[in-house]
C-alpha positions as CSV (number, residue, x, y, z in Angstrom):
1,M,50.7,37.0,10.4
2,K,47.7,39.1,11.3
3,Q,48.4,42.0,8.9
4,F,51.0,43.0,6.3
5,I,52.0,46.6,6.5
6,S,55.8,46.5,6.8
7,A,58.8,44.2,7.4
8,A,58.0,44.4,11.1
9,D,54.9,42.2,10.5
10,V,57.1,39.3,9.3
11,P,58.7,37.2,12.0
12,D,61.0,35.3,9.5
13,I,61.7,36.9,6.2
14,R,63.8,34.0,4.9
15,A,60.9,31.5,5.6
16,L,58.5,33.8,3.8
17,V,60.8,34.0,0.8
18,E,61.1,30.2,0.7
19,K,57.3,30.0,0.8
20,A,57.0,32.4,-2.1
21,L,59.5,30.4,-4.2
22,A,57.6,27.2,-3.4
23,Y,54.5,28.8,-4.8
24,K,56.5,29.8,-7.9
25,A,57.4,26.2,-8.4
26,D,53.9,24.9,-7.8
27,P,51.3,27.8,-8.0
28,F,48.2,25.7,-7.3
29,K,49.5,23.5,-4.4
30,D,47.2,25.3,-2.0
31,K,44.4,26.0,-4.4
32,T,41.6,25.3,-1.8
33,L,43.2,27.2,1.0
34,G,41.1,30.3,0.3
35,A,38.0,28.5,-0.8
36,N,34.8,30.5,0.3
37,K,37.0,33.5,1.2
38,R,37.0,36.9,-0.3
39,I,39.6,39.6,-0.5
40,G,38.6,43.2,-1.1
41,C,41.2,45.3,-2.9
42,L,40.6,49.1,-2.4
43,F,42.6,51.5,-4.6
44,L,42.8,55.1,-3.6
45,N,45.3,55.6,-6.5
46,P,46.1,53.8,-9.7
47,S,47.9,50.4,-10.0
48,M,48.8,47.9,-12.6
49,R,51.3,45.2,-11.3
50,T,50.2,45.4,-7.7
51,R,46.5,45.0,-8.7
52,L,47.0,42.2,-11.2
53,S,49.5,40.2,-9.2
54,T,47.4,40.3,-6.1
55,Q,44.4,39.1,-8.0
56,V,46.3,36.3,-9.6
57,A,47.8,35.3,-6.2
58,A,44.4,35.3,-4.5
59,Q,42.9,33.2,-7.3
60,N,45.7,30.7,-7.1
61,L,44.7,30.1,-3.5
62,G,41.0,29.8,-4.4
63,M,39.9,33.2,-3.1
64,E,37.3,35.5,-4.7
65,T,38.7,38.9,-5.5
66,I,36.7,42.1,-5.6
67,I,38.3,45.3,-6.8
68,F,37.1,48.8,-5.8
69,N,38.5,52.1,-7.1
70,V,37.6,54.3,-4.2
71,G,38.2,57.7,-5.9
72,S,36.4,57.0,-9.2
73,E,33.7,54.6,-8.1
74,G,32.8,55.5,-4.5
75,W,32.2,58.3,-2.1
76,A,35.0,60.6,-1.0
77,L,36.1,59.2,2.4
78,E,36.9,61.2,5.5
79,F,39.7,59.8,7.7
80,E,40.2,62.4,10.5
81,E,38.6,61.7,13.8
82,E,35.9,64.2,15.0
83,A,35.8,65.8,11.6
84,I,33.0,68.2,10.8
85,M,32.1,66.8,7.4
86,S,30.9,70.0,5.7
87,G,33.4,69.8,2.8
88,N,34.0,67.4,0.0
89,T,34.1,64.2,2.0
90,V,30.8,62.2,2.1
91,E,31.5,59.1,4.2
92,H,33.7,58.5,7.2
93,V,36.1,55.6,7.3
94,K,34.7,54.5,10.7
95,D,31.3,53.9,9.0
96,A,32.7,52.4,5.8
97,A,35.5,50.1,7.1
98,P,33.3,48.0,9.5
99,I,31.0,47.2,6.6
100,M,33.9,46.1,4.4
101,G,35.0,44.0,7.4
102,N,31.7,42.2,7.1
103,Y,32.0,41.8,3.3
104,F,35.5,40.5,3.2
105,D,37.9,38.1,5.0
106,I,41.0,40.2,4.0
107,L,41.1,43.8,3.1
108,A,44.0,45.1,0.8
109,I,44.5,48.8,0.5
110,R,46.6,51.0,-1.8
111,T,47.1,54.6,-0.7
112,F,49.5,57.4,-1.8
113,P,51.1,60.3,0.0
114,S,50.2,63.9,-0.8
115,L,53.9,65.0,-0.7
116,K,52.6,68.2,0.8
117,N,52.6,67.5,4.6
118,K,55.3,65.1,5.9
119,E,53.6,64.7,9.3
120,D,50.3,63.7,7.7
121,D,51.8,61.3,5.2
122,Y,54.2,59.7,7.7
123,S,51.4,59.2,10.2
124,E,49.9,56.6,7.8
125,L,46.4,57.8,8.8
126,Y,44.6,56.2,5.9
127,I,45.7,52.6,6.3
128,R,45.8,52.8,10.1
129,Q,42.2,53.9,10.2
130,F,41.2,50.9,8.1
131,I,43.1,48.6,10.4
132,K,41.4,50.2,13.4
133,Y,37.9,50.0,12.1
134,A,37.7,47.1,9.6
135,G,38.2,44.3,12.2
136,I,39.9,41.9,9.7
137,P,43.4,41.5,8.4
138,V,44.7,44.4,6.3
139,V,47.4,44.1,3.6
140,S,49.2,47.1,2.3
141,L,49.3,47.4,-1.5
142,E,51.4,50.5,-1.0
143,S,51.0,53.2,1.6
144,A,52.1,56.7,2.1
145,T,55.6,55.6,3.3
146,L,56.1,51.9,2.4
147,H,55.5,49.3,-0.3
148,P,56.0,46.0,1.4
149,L,54.8,43.6,-1.3
150,Q,57.3,45.2,-3.7
151,S,60.1,44.9,-1.2
152,L,59.3,41.3,-0.4
153,T,59.4,40.7,-4.2
154,D,62.8,42.3,-4.4
155,V,64.2,40.1,-1.6
156,I,62.7,37.0,-3.4
157,T,64.3,38.0,-6.7
158,I,67.8,38.6,-5.1
159,S,67.5,35.3,-3.2
160,E,66.7,33.2,-6.3
161,T,69.4,34.8,-8.5
162,F,72.4,35.0,-6.2
163,T,74.2,31.7,-6.0
164,E,77.6,32.6,-4.6
165,K,78.5,31.5,-1.0
166,R,79.0,35.0,0.3
167,R,77.0,38.1,1.2
168,P,75.9,40.1,-1.9
169,K,76.6,43.8,-2.1
170,I,73.3,45.6,-2.8
171,V,73.2,49.3,-3.8
172,L,70.1,51.5,-3.8
173,T,70.8,54.4,-6.1
174,W,68.7,57.6,-6.6
175,A,67.8,58.4,-10.2
176,P,66.6,61.5,-11.9
177,H,62.9,62.0,-12.7
178,V,60.6,64.6,-14.2
179,K,58.5,65.1,-11.1
180,P,58.7,64.6,-7.3
181,L,58.0,61.0,-6.3
182,P,57.3,59.5,-2.9
183,Q,60.0,57.9,-0.7
184,C,57.8,54.7,-0.4
185,V,59.8,52.2,-2.5
186,A,63.2,53.5,-1.3
187,N,62.0,53.5,2.4
188,S,60.6,50.0,2.0
189,F,63.5,48.5,0.1
190,S,65.9,49.9,2.8
191,Q,63.7,48.6,5.6
192,W,63.5,45.1,4.1
193,I,67.2,44.7,3.1
194,N,68.2,45.8,6.6
195,A,65.7,43.5,8.3
196,W,66.7,40.6,6.1
197,G,70.3,41.0,7.2
198,E,71.9,38.9,4.6
199,A,73.6,41.5,2.4
200,D,76.1,44.4,2.6
201,F,73.8,47.4,1.8
202,V,74.8,50.8,0.4
203,I,72.5,53.7,-0.4
204,T,73.7,56.5,-2.7
205,H,72.0,59.8,-3.6
206,P,72.8,63.4,-4.1
207,E,73.0,65.8,-1.1
208,D,69.6,66.7,0.4
209,Y,68.0,63.4,-0.6
210,E,68.5,61.6,2.8
211,L,65.7,59.2,3.7
212,D,64.1,58.8,7.2
213,E,66.7,57.0,9.4
214,Q,64.1,54.7,10.8
215,F,64.3,52.9,7.5
216,T,67.9,53.3,6.5
217,K,69.6,52.6,9.8
218,G,72.2,49.9,9.3
219,A,73.0,50.9,5.7
220,T,76.1,52.7,4.5
221,V,75.1,56.1,2.9
222,T,77.2,58.0,0.4
223,H,76.8,60.9,-2.0
224,N,79.4,59.3,-4.3
225,Q,77.6,57.1,-6.8
226,D,80.7,55.7,-8.4
227,E,82.1,54.7,-5.0
228,A,78.9,53.0,-4.1
229,L,78.7,51.1,-7.3
230,A,82.2,49.6,-7.0
231,G,81.9,45.8,-6.7
232,A,78.1,45.8,-6.4
233,D,76.2,42.6,-7.2
234,Y,72.8,44.3,-7.4
235,V,71.8,47.9,-8.2
236,Y,68.3,49.0,-7.3
237,V,67.4,52.1,-9.2
238,K,64.7,54.5,-7.9
239,N,63.8,58.1,-7.7
240,W,62.5,59.8,-4.6
241,S,61.8,63.4,-3.6
242,T,63.4,65.2,-0.7
243,Y,62.4,64.1,2.9
244,Q,63.5,67.0,5.1
245,D,62.2,69.9,2.9
246,Y,59.4,67.5,2.0
247,G,58.4,66.5,-1.5
248,K,60.8,68.6,-3.5
249,I,63.2,68.2,-6.4
250,Y,66.6,69.8,-5.7
251,N,68.7,67.9,-8.2
252,N,67.7,66.4,-11.5
253,D,71.3,65.8,-12.7
254,P,71.1,63.3,-15.7
255,A,74.6,62.1,-14.7
256,W,72.9,60.0,-12.0
257,M,71.1,57.8,-14.6
258,L,72.6,54.3,-14.7
259,T,74.3,53.4,-17.9
260,N,76.6,50.6,-19.1
261,E,79.6,52.8,-18.4
262,K,78.6,53.0,-14.8
263,L,77.7,49.4,-14.6
264,A,81.3,48.5,-15.6
265,L,82.2,49.7,-12.0
266,T,80.2,46.9,-10.5
267,N,80.6,43.1,-10.2
268,N,78.5,42.6,-13.4
269,A,75.6,43.7,-11.2
270,R,72.0,42.7,-11.8
271,V,69.8,45.8,-12.2
272,M,66.4,46.2,-10.5
273,H,63.5,48.7,-10.7
274,C,60.0,48.5,-9.3
275,L,58.4,49.9,-12.5
276,P,57.0,51.9,-14.1
277,V,60.2,53.4,-15.3
278,R,60.9,56.5,-17.3
279,R,63.3,55.2,-20.0
280,N,66.4,57.3,-20.6
281,V,65.6,59.4,-17.6
282,E,65.8,57.0,-14.7
283,L,67.4,54.2,-16.6
284,S,68.9,53.9,-20.0
285,D,67.6,51.7,-22.8
286,E,70.9,49.9,-22.9
287,I,70.5,48.8,-19.3
288,L,66.7,48.0,-19.4
289,D,67.1,46.0,-22.6
290,G,70.4,44.4,-21.7
291,P,71.4,41.1,-20.1
292,N,71.8,42.6,-16.6
293,S,68.2,43.7,-16.2
294,L,66.0,41.8,-13.8
295,I,63.0,44.0,-14.2
296,T,60.7,41.4,-15.9
297,Q,61.6,38.6,-13.5
298,E,61.3,41.0,-10.6
299,A,57.8,42.2,-11.6
300,S,56.7,38.6,-12.4
301,N,57.6,37.6,-8.9
302,R,55.0,40.0,-7.5
303,V,52.5,37.1,-7.7
304,W,54.5,34.8,-5.5
305,A,55.2,37.5,-2.9
306,A,51.4,38.3,-2.6
307,Q,50.5,34.6,-2.6
308,A,52.9,33.9,0.3
309,V,51.5,36.8,2.3
310,L,47.9,35.9,1.7
311,S,48.6,32.2,2.5
312,E,50.2,33.2,5.9
313,I,47.2,35.3,6.8
314,L,44.7,32.7,5.7
315,R,46.5,30.1,7.9
316,H,46.4,32.3,10.9
317,E,42.9,33.8,10.8
């Protein structure tokens, strides 16, 4: 693996999941693999679980981790080619990235969409410019359209908790929120579950919340949440804003919040969410604090997802 930006970078998802679970069983079995190696983690927007889990994973492999919050600690970066830098940006990525390529062995980057211009966000300019100019492997800690470490974690969590000898039914359901959120997690979860190919996958959301078909192709899509939930083994809850009329909230119907009454339609489904979660807006307390919630296990598995990815990159440098 030369980089980790999406499911397309992983030749064998099942093997990567098995590697992650092996690290969960024995976190320090490769504690010298990253000896004398450095990972630079650049954050263009805030993070908690992604930042901490990546640090722990790198340290489990013997790597040194350096964190840099670009917005608050560094110069404002320019990403456009041939830009006339007479505005607020101070340094071009083509000058900064090669230097970081000399400082580090792996570069991990977290960016965020503007939710103002779909073409700009879906071009993934920021992370692609770092890939172009850094000259070292790049790992996405979330980009404008995808969150691959979260989605790998989700597949790991489903794999270790589903023990029946059949394909699970997995439902991704839209949830209300107080502000427009990116499509990153929903896009990424859809891409990974489809690429994994070991589940029956249904996406449910109100009208006008369709996602980009490049990520959802292969899933069943319905606007009837109750119909989607029927017989589900896993319910992944996430809000996202509109894709066509980009970055808007058209519907904030509280009836879309998952409750125990709705959970009764499922096959005693496990409930997942990437966190942070707006309690009693996206998900009810009764779900989050109840026996069907996997959110703590899911978030804890972020370490093993990151460790498996970093291990693969270190072995193929």
